[in-house]
C-alpha positions, 0 to 999 in steps of 0.5 A, spaced: 456 515 428 456 522 431 451 521 436 456 515 438 461 520 438 458 525 443 456 519 447 464 518 448 466 525 449 459 526 454 463 520 458 470 523 458 468 529 460 464 525 466 470 522 468 475 528 468 470 531 472 470 525 478 473 527 484 481 524 485 478 519 490 472 516 486 477 516 479 481 511 484 476 507 486 473 506 479 480 504 476 481 498 482 474 496 479 475 496 472 482 491 474 478 486 478 473 485 473 478 485 468 483 481 471 476 475 472 476 475 465 470 481 465 469 484 458 467 491 460 465 495 454 468 502 454 474 499 459 479 501 454 477 509 454 475 509 461 482 507 464 486 511 458 482 517 461 483 516 469 490 514 468 491 521 464 486 525 469 491 521 475 496 523 472 494 531 470 496 530 464 491 532 458 489 528 452 494 530 446 491 533 441 490 530 433 495 533 428 491 538 424 492 534 418 489 528 421 481 528 422 479 526 428 476 519 429 471 519 435 472 513 439 465 509 439 461 508 446 454 506 445 449 510 450 447 503 452 452 500 454 454 501 460 462 503 461 462 503 469 459 500 475 454 504 479 458 502 486 463 506 483 459 512 484 455 510 490 462 508 495 466 514 490 465 517 497 468 513 501 475 513 498 478 515 505 475 510 509 477 503 505 483 500 507 488 494 503 488 489 508 484 482 510 477 483 512 477 480 519 482 485 521 478 490 524 481 498 523 477 503 527 473 508 523 475 503 516 472 498 511 477 493 508 476 494 500 475 486 501 469 487 503 466 493 499 463 489 493 460 484 498 457 489 501 454 492 495 452 485 493 448 485 499 445 491 498 442 489 490 441 482 492 436 482 499 436 489 502 434 493 496 433 490 490 428 494 485 431 500 488 437 498 487 436 497 479 432 503 479 438 507 481 443 503 477 440 505 470 438 512 472 446 514 474 448 510 468 444 514 463 445 522 467 453 519 466 453 517 460 449 524 458 454 529 462 448 530 467 453 531 473 448 534 477 443 529 476 449 523 478 449 526 485 442 527 486 440 520 484 446 517 488 445 521 494 438 519 495 439 512 493 445 513 499 440 516 504 434 510 502 440 505 503 442 508 510 435 508 513 435 500 510 441 498 513 438 501 520 432 497 519 435 491 517 439 491 524 434 493 529 430 488 526 435 483 528 437 486 534 434 480 539 434 475 535 440 471 535 439 466 529 436 472 524 443 476 526 446 470 523 442 469 517 443 476 516 450 475 516 452 471 512 447 474 508 452 481 507 459 474 507 464 478 509 467 476 517 465 481 520 459 483 517 454 487 521 459 491 524 461 492 517 453 494 515 453 498 521 459 501 518 457 503 512 450 506 515 454 511 519 458 513 514 452 515 509 449 518 514 454 523 515 456 524 509 454 531 509 458 533 516 464 529 514 465 532 507 464 539 512 471 536 515 474 534 509 473 542 506 476 545 513 483 540 512 488 543 508 491 538 503 497 536 506 498 535 513 506 535 513 508 536 521 501 537 525 504 541 531 503 548 533 498 552 531 496 547 526 494 541 531 490 545 536 487 548 529 485 540 528 484 539 535 479 545 535 475 541 529 475 534 532 472 537 538 466 540 535 466 533 531 465 529 536 459 534 541 454 533 535 455 526 533 460 522 537 459 515 533 463 519 528 469 521 531 474 515 529 471 517 522 474 524 523 480 522 525 482 518 519 480 523 515 486 527 519 491 521 517 489 520 509 491 529 510 498 526 514 504 525 511 507 520 516 500 517 519 503 517 527 502 523 528 495 522 529 498 520 536 499 528 536 493 530 537 491 523 544 497 526 548 494 534 546 488 532 548 489 529 554 495 534 556 500 529 558 504 522 554 502 516 559 498 512 556 494 511 561 491 518 562 490 518 554 486 512 554 481 515 558 479 521 553 476 520 546 482 520 542 484 514 545 481 511 539 487 515 535 493 510 538 489 505 535 488 508 528 495 508 528 497 501 532 492 498 527 495 501 521 502 498 523 499 491 524 496 493 516 503 494 515 506 488 518 501 483 514 504 487 508 511 486 509 510 479 510 506 479 503 512 483 499 517 478 501 514 472 500 513 474 492 520 478 493 518 485 492 524 488 495 524 496 493 517 495 497 519 491 502 524 496 505 520 502 504 514 499 508 520 496 513 521 503 514 513 506 514 514 500 520 520 504 524 517 510 524 510 508 526 514 504 532 518 510 534 513 515 534 509 511 539 514 511 543 517 517 542 510 520 543 507 516 548 509 514 555 508 507 554 507 503 561 510 496 560 504 493 562 499 497 559 495 494 552 498 498 547 505 498 550 503 489 549 500 491 541 507 494 540 510 489 543 508 483 539 508 488 533 516 487 534 517 480 536 512 479 529 517 483 525 523 480 528 521 472 527 519 474 520 525 478 518 530 473 521 530 467 515 531 473 511 537 476 514 541 470 517 540 467 510 544 472 506 551 471 509 550 464 506 547 465 499 553 470 497 557 464 499 554 459 495 555 464 489 562 467 490 565 460 492 572 458 489 570 452 484 575 447 482 575 447 475 572 440 474 566 443 477 565 449 471 562 448 465 566 450 459 563 457 457 557 457 464 556 464 467 554 465 475 545 464 474 543 472 473 537 472 476 541 469 483 546 474 483 540 479 483 537 477 488 542 477 492 543 484 491 537 486 494 537 482 500 544 484 502 540 492 500 534 489 504 539 487 510 543 494 510 536 497 511 535 492 515 539 495 520 538 503 519 532 501 522 534 494 527 534 499 533 526 500 533 525 493 530 528 489 535 533 486 530 539 488 531 543 483 534 541 478 529 543 484 524 550 486 526 551 478 525 549 477 519 552 484 517 559 483 521 559 476 516 558 478 510 563 483 511 569 478 513 567 474 508 568 479 502 574 482 505 577 475 505 573 472 499 574 476 493 583 476 493 581 468 491 577 469 485 580 475 482 588 469 483 583 464 479 581 468 474 589 471 474 590 463 471 583 462 468 582 457 462 578 459 456 573 455 457 573 456 465 575 465 464 566 466 463 565 463 469 570 466 474 569 472 470 562 473 472 563 471 479 567 476 479 563 480 477 558 478 482 563 480 488 563 487 485 556 488 486 555 486 492 561 490 494 558 497 492 552 495 496 557 493 503 563 497 502 561 503 497 562 505 490 569 506 491 570 500 494 567 496 489 571 500 483 578 499 486 576 490 486 574 491 479 581 494 477 584 489 480 581 484 476 580 487 469 589 487 471 587 480 472 584 478 466 590 481 462 595 479 465 592 472 463 592 473 456 598 477 456 601 471 458 596 466 454 599 471 448 606 469 449 606 462 450 
């Protein structure tokens, strides 16, 4: 028991010392395995420890009168995936997007595990097993230096073997197709090349990381000059690593679109054609790829009905599009201008149904019903009211960002229609509440309450409060009339 307790303590110590990037990757990997129904020994301990570390918490000490109860984690068990340790360095270069979309200097998260499985199954099966055994033994024993040494050694070996495998198939189409099928990602050979480049350049890129501020709130003036000087050094030494360095900078920016400022600085101009002639043109491609990813995320969030996330993503898209248009002079016929126009057109098409359907949803909920259509004691569906209220808020956000996203006309029309309906349609609801019978009162009351919530979104809380008071007066006058009768 004591040995098991010591193993658990060593594991906790190791987990606490992991870098934030490694913790995030480990959490994601564990959650994916648990979601697939796999049993992961020690998962509870790991997730609890990593969750607290991510929030900066310290596990609570046991009370003085309670004996410490060490949790059992057998040394023979492997509570973490060696892939997590192997790819911990990659965290800044992993993007949450579909595997078939290109992101300069980044790899889709969906491609990471297929590449790892290829390494273990086809590229270096025996060495991968030795690495897994050694690194997990060292991790369980709390030997952090050994973990780092073993991981780095295996990463170096993998990088060389990937380069060799790619070189062997360079002039053989059949062999290239076979290798791509083994890796199993949509851009298999490109993904393998990217992984090899990152592994080979680990130390150089770590040097970039250490010289960057943890957070760059505004990439301008002296800070812009310092970052560009650092990147120029990297570009002069290893040009193929330049996109990776730009991705590292973007990961530190509070506003990723500010990466464009490096491109305009390098060109000493905001003209797109001049920027495209510099090595920093890739910075614009990185930002555009990120905007296109955000549009795909917006599509997914809208399908899932996650309105709070949708508004945040919409703001990010708006800010990035505005940054592209204000930081650069995008000629109408330039490739970058065409990509941005395509993004704006896609957003307009995506939002059209949601924006234009909003007034009709409100009308359906608030339409005054004759008594014969109201079941005794019924109410307006609460979930329908919540969804419509969220949709009103979302369309309101669309109005805020409409100009940059080319949705001005549709949002203005929908919102004007909604405002007119609420201004003219609430009085009939109050009148209906005033004359409601006991059987229909709960439904009419729920309609008025929904109208109050919608008005709060559109006209503000003060207007909604006055409407609620008018409804209360109407309900009370009906009760007094019934009492006198």
